[in-house]
C-alpha positions as CSV (number, residue, x, y, z in Angstrom):
1,M,-21.6,-9.9,14.7
2,L,-24.7,-10.8,12.8
3,E,-24.8,-14.2,11.1
4,L,-25.0,-14.0,7.4
5,G,-27.5,-16.8,6.6
6,G,-30.4,-16.3,4.4
7,S,-31.3,-12.9,5.7
8,Q,-28.5,-11.2,3.8
9,P,-29.7,-9.5,0.6
10,A,-28.4,-11.2,-2.6
11,A,-27.0,-7.9,-3.8
12,D,-24.6,-7.9,-0.9
13,T,-22.9,-11.2,-1.6
14,D,-20.2,-9.7,-3.8
15,L,-19.6,-6.9,-1.3
16,I,-19.8,-8.8,2.0
17,K,-19.0,-12.4,2.5
18,D,-17.6,-15.0,4.9
19,T,-14.3,-16.6,4.1
20,T,-12.3,-19.7,5.2
21,E,-8.7,-20.7,5.2
22,A,-9.2,-22.4,1.9
23,T,-10.8,-19.3,0.2
24,F,-8.8,-16.5,1.9
25,M,-6.4,-16.0,-0.9
26,A,-9.2,-15.6,-3.5
27,D,-11.6,-13.6,-1.3
28,V,-9.0,-11.2,0.2
29,V,-5.6,-11.3,-1.5
30,E,-6.8,-11.6,-5.1
31,A,-9.9,-9.5,-4.7
32,S,-7.9,-6.7,-3.2
33,Q,-6.0,-6.3,-6.5
34,E,-9.1,-4.5,-7.7
35,V,-10.5,-2.6,-4.6
36,P,-9.6,-2.5,-0.9
37,V,-11.0,-5.5,1.1
38,I,-11.9,-4.9,4.7
39,V,-11.3,-8.1,6.8
40,D,-13.3,-8.4,10.0
41,F,-11.8,-10.9,12.4
42,W,-14.6,-12.0,14.8
43,A,-16.1,-14.9,16.7
44,P,-19.7,-15.8,17.5
45,W,-19.1,-15.5,21.2
46,C,-17.6,-12.0,20.9
47,G,-20.1,-9.4,22.1
48,P,-18.3,-6.3,20.7
49,C,-18.1,-8.1,17.3
50,K,-21.8,-8.1,17.1
51,T,-21.8,-4.3,17.5
52,L,-19.0,-3.6,15.1
53,G,-19.9,-6.0,12.3
54,P,-23.2,-4.3,11.2
55,M,-21.6,-0.9,11.4
56,L,-18.8,-2.0,9.0
57,E,-21.4,-3.6,6.7
58,D,-23.4,-0.3,6.6
59,A,-20.2,1.6,5.7
60,V,-19.3,-0.9,3.0
61,R,-22.7,-0.8,1.4
62,A,-22.7,3.0,1.4
63,A,-19.4,3.0,-0.5
64,K,-21.3,1.3,-3.4
65,G,-18.5,-1.1,-4.5
66,A,-15.5,1.1,-3.8
67,V,-14.5,-1.4,-1.0
68,K,-15.5,-4.9,-0.1
69,M,-15.7,-6.8,3.2
70,V,-14.8,-10.3,4.2
71,K,-15.5,-11.9,7.6
72,V,-13.1,-14.3,9.3
73,D,-14.3,-16.4,12.2
74,V,-11.1,-16.8,14.1
75,D,-12.3,-20.1,15.7
76,K,-12.6,-21.6,12.2
77,A,-9.5,-19.9,10.7
78,Q,-6.9,-20.2,13.4
79,Q,-4.0,-20.4,11.0
80,I,-4.8,-17.1,9.3
81,A,-5.4,-15.5,12.6
82,A,-2.0,-16.7,13.8
83,Q,-0.2,-15.5,10.6
84,L,-1.7,-12.0,10.9
85,Q,-0.9,-12.0,14.7
86,I,-4.6,-11.4,15.7
87,Q,-4.4,-11.2,19.5
88,S,-7.8,-9.8,20.3
89,I,-11.2,-9.3,18.6
90,P,-12.7,-7.5,16.9
91,T,-9.7,-6.7,14.8
92,V,-10.1,-5.1,11.4
93,Y,-7.5,-5.1,8.6
94,A,-7.8,-3.5,5.2
95,F,-6.0,-5.2,2.3
96,Y,-5.1,-3.5,-1.0
97,K,-3.0,-5.1,-3.7
98,G,-2.6,-8.1,-1.5
99,Q,-1.1,-6.4,1.5
100,P,-2.5,-5.0,4.8
101,I,-2.5,-1.2,4.5
102,D,-4.6,-0.1,7.5
103,G,-6.6,-1.4,10.4
104,F,-7.9,-1.0,14.0
105,Q,-9.0,-2.9,17.0
106,G,-12.2,-2.7,19.0
107,V,-15.5,-1.0,18.4
108,Q,-15.3,2.4,16.8
109,P,-17.9,5.2,16.3
110,Q,-19.7,5.1,13.0
111,S,-18.0,8.4,12.1
112,E,-14.6,6.8,12.6
113,I,-15.6,3.8,10.5
114,K,-16.7,6.1,7.7
115,A,-13.4,8.0,7.8
116,F,-11.6,4.6,7.7
117,V,-13.5,3.6,4.6
118,D,-13.0,7.0,3.0
119,R,-9.3,6.7,3.7
120,L,-9.1,3.3,2.0
121,I,-10.9,4.7,-1.1
122,A,-8.4,7.5,-1.3
123,Q,-5.4,5.2,-0.9
124,S,-6.7,3.0,-3.8
125,G,-6.8,6.0,-6.2
126,G,-10.2,7.5,-5.4
127,E,-10.3,11.2,-5.9
128,A,-12.0,13.8,-3.7
129,E,-15.0,15.4,-5.3
130,G,-14.6,18.9,-6.6
131,D,-10.9,18.7,-7.6
132,G,-10.9,21.2,-10.5
133,L,-7.1,21.2,-10.8
134,G,-6.8,17.5,-11.8
135,E,-6.1,18.3,-15.5
136,A,-3.3,20.7,-14.6
137,V,-1.7,18.0,-12.3
138,A,-2.0,15.5,-15.1
139,A,-0.3,17.8,-17.5
140,A,2.5,18.4,-15.1
141,D,2.8,14.6,-14.5
142,E,3.2,14.1,-18.2
143,M,6.0,16.7,-18.4
144,L,7.8,15.0,-15.5
145,E,7.5,11.6,-17.1
146,S,8.9,13.0,-20.4
147,G,12.0,14.4,-18.6
148,A,10.9,18.1,-18.3
149,A,11.2,18.2,-14.6
150,S,11.9,21.9,-14.3
151,D,8.8,22.8,-16.3
152,A,6.7,20.3,-14.4
153,A,7.9,21.9,-11.1
154,Q,6.7,25.3,-12.3
155,I,3.2,23.9,-13.0
156,Y,3.1,22.1,-9.6
157,A,4.1,25.4,-7.9
158,G,1.4,27.3,-9.8
159,I,-1.2,24.8,-8.7
160,L,-0.1,25.1,-5.1
161,G,-0.4,28.9,-5.4
162,E,-4.1,28.3,-5.9
163,E,-4.5,25.4,-3.5
164,P,-1.5,25.2,-1.1
165,N,-2.5,21.8,0.3
166,H,-3.3,20.0,-3.0
167,P,-1.8,16.5,-2.3
168,A,-1.0,15.5,-5.9
169,A,0.6,18.8,-6.7
170,Y,2.6,18.9,-3.5
171,A,3.9,15.3,-4.1
172,G,4.6,16.2,-7.8
173,L,6.8,19.1,-6.7
174,V,8.7,16.7,-4.5
175,R,9.1,14.2,-7.3
176,A,10.2,17.0,-9.7
177,H,13.1,18.0,-7.4
178,I,14.0,14.3,-7.0
179,A,14.2,14.1,-10.8
180,M,16.4,17.2,-10.9
181,G,18.8,15.6,-8.4
182,D,18.0,18.1,-5.7
183,L,17.3,15.7,-2.9
184,E,17.8,18.2,-0.1
185,Q,15.1,20.5,-1.5
186,A,12.8,17.6,-2.1
187,E,13.2,16.5,1.5
188,A,12.6,20.1,2.7
189,I,9.4,20.4,0.7
190,L,8.2,17.0,1.9
191,N,9.0,17.9,5.6
192,G,7.0,21.2,5.2
193,A,3.8,19.5,4.2
194,D,0.8,20.5,6.2
195,V,-0.4,17.9,8.7
196,S,-3.7,17.7,6.8
197,I,-2.0,16.1,3.8
198,A,1.2,14.6,5.4
199,K,-0.3,11.1,5.3
200,A,-2.0,11.4,1.9
201,P,-1.1,8.5,-0.5
202,E,0.5,10.8,-3.0
203,L,3.0,12.1,-0.3
204,E,3.6,8.6,1.0
205,A,4.6,7.6,-2.5
206,A,6.9,10.7,-2.9
207,H,8.5,9.9,0.5
208,A,9.2,6.3,-0.8
209,Q,10.7,7.7,-4.0
210,L,12.9,10.0,-1.9
211,E,14.2,7.2,0.3
212,L,15.0,5.1,-2.8
213,A,16.8,8.1,-4.4
214,K,18.9,8.5,-1.3
215,Q,19.8,4.8,-1.4
216,A,20.7,5.0,-5.1
217,A,23.3,7.7,-4.3
218,N,25.2,5.2,-2.2
219,A,24.6,2.0,-4.2
220,G,27.5,-0.2,-5.1
221,P,28.5,-1.7,-8.5
222,V,25.9,-4.2,-9.7
223,D,28.5,-6.6,-11.2
224,D,30.6,-6.7,-8.0
225,L,27.5,-7.4,-5.8
226,R,26.2,-10.0,-8.3
227,A,29.5,-11.8,-8.1
228,Q,29.2,-11.8,-4.2
229,V,25.7,-13.3,-4.4
230,D,26.7,-15.9,-7.0
231,A,29.7,-16.9,-4.8
232,D,27.5,-17.2,-1.7
233,P,23.7,-17.3,-2.2
234,A,23.3,-17.2,1.6
235,N,25.0,-13.8,1.8
236,H,21.8,-11.9,2.6
237,Q,23.5,-8.5,3.0
238,A,25.0,-8.8,-0.5
239,R,21.7,-9.7,-2.0
240,F,20.0,-6.8,-0.3
241,D,22.7,-4.4,-1.5
242,L,22.4,-5.9,-5.0
243,A,18.7,-5.2,-5.0
244,Q,19.4,-1.5,-4.1
245,A,22.0,-1.3,-6.8
246,L,19.6,-2.8,-9.4
247,Y,16.9,-0.3,-8.5
248,A,19.4,2.5,-8.7
249,T,20.3,1.5,-12.3
250,G,16.6,1.3,-13.4
251,Q,16.3,-2.5,-13.1
252,T,13.3,-2.3,-10.8
253,E,11.8,-5.7,-11.7
254,E,15.2,-7.4,-11.1
255,A,15.5,-5.6,-7.7
256,V,12.1,-6.9,-6.7
257,D,13.1,-10.4,-7.7
258,E,16.2,-10.3,-5.5
259,L,14.2,-9.0,-2.5
260,L,11.5,-11.6,-2.9
261,E,14.3,-14.3,-3.0
262,L,15.8,-12.8,0.1
263,F,12.4,-12.9,1.8
264,R,11.8,-16.5,0.7
265,R,15.2,-17.5,2.2
266,D,14.8,-15.6,5.5
267,R,11.8,-13.4,6.0
268,D,13.0,-12.1,9.4
269,W,16.5,-11.1,8.3
270,N,17.6,-7.7,9.6
271,E,14.2,-7.0,11.2
272,D,12.2,-7.8,8.1
273,A,14.3,-5.6,5.8
274,A,13.4,-7.4,2.6
275,R,9.6,-6.9,3.0
276,T,10.2,-3.3,4.2
277,Q,12.2,-2.5,1.1
278,L,9.6,-4.2,-1.1
279,F,6.9,-2.0,0.4
280,T,9.0,1.1,-0.3
281,I,9.4,0.1,-3.9
282,F,5.7,-0.7,-4.3
283,E,4.7,2.6,-2.7
284,A,7.1,4.5,-5.0
285,L,5.6,2.9,-8.2
286,P,2.2,3.9,-9.7
287,P,-0.7,1.9,-8.1
288,Q,-1.4,0.0,-11.4
289,D,2.3,-0.5,-12.3
290,P,2.6,-4.2,-13.5
291,I,5.9,-4.7,-11.5
292,A,4.1,-3.6,-8.3
293,L,1.0,-5.7,-9.0
294,K,3.1,-8.8,-9.8
295,G,5.5,-8.2,-6.9
296,R,2.6,-7.8,-4.4
297,R,1.0,-11.0,-5.6
298,R,4.2,-12.9,-5.3
299,L,4.9,-11.5,-1.8
300,S,1.4,-12.4,-0.7
301,S,1.9,-15.9,-1.9
302,L,5.1,-16.2,0.1
303,I,3.5,-14.8,3.2
304,F,0.4,-17.0,3.1
305,A,2.1,-20.1,1.8
């Protein structure tokens, strides 16, 4: 990887920078609340790193501020490398809203790096050029939010009649059926998505909403579960069940609080169930939802404490 030094243009300093263990939270976790941050784990003695680094930098510059890049010298930041389980270099992680959302190891072709950056931009809310159906999707979204799920479903279906693989409309149709309580149909629609959009952020969010809706159908009484947790704060299963019940009754922030407390007490409990459930809730919420933003920051603080 190329050394930064004085040869780096001044205009790049906000897009591409070195970080340390002392500044990692600010440079990566906090900065990724705004745009995705690509983290390049490298070392001066690593030959492949010297090939990959400049390729990443070129792709980041080409994105014109839609993503940023931070470099971590693993020899100088061994604690961070250990926390993120970096076992070989070069390793690249992408953070968004304080959490790793994508990554790869080893040198990649420039075309793959560009696709990686494009994928990050899409995951952070960037829209593909030429989407002439955006206004129709927005109108259907407003209907769905106002409770007119059936009407919204008709609009989504109409959009899909014109563009069968429109990710936002496809996900909207899934969400409309969830809102109508038809979880089987929602799952069938989701399972029928074309492979070209199956991993789109909109469908990932719809999948998370479907999983939470299934859990809600089996959630226990909040008061009973709260009593169990109050009687034995170390009862992790009761706390996890309480979080599910709280979410099922619309108390999303309270559910996040309980899961964060569970993660604080035992992050490895039940194969990292608390963090997995938190990610599901965060994915189900809109990207700029304050509960998701606050929850991601608090989780990041616990992870990197």
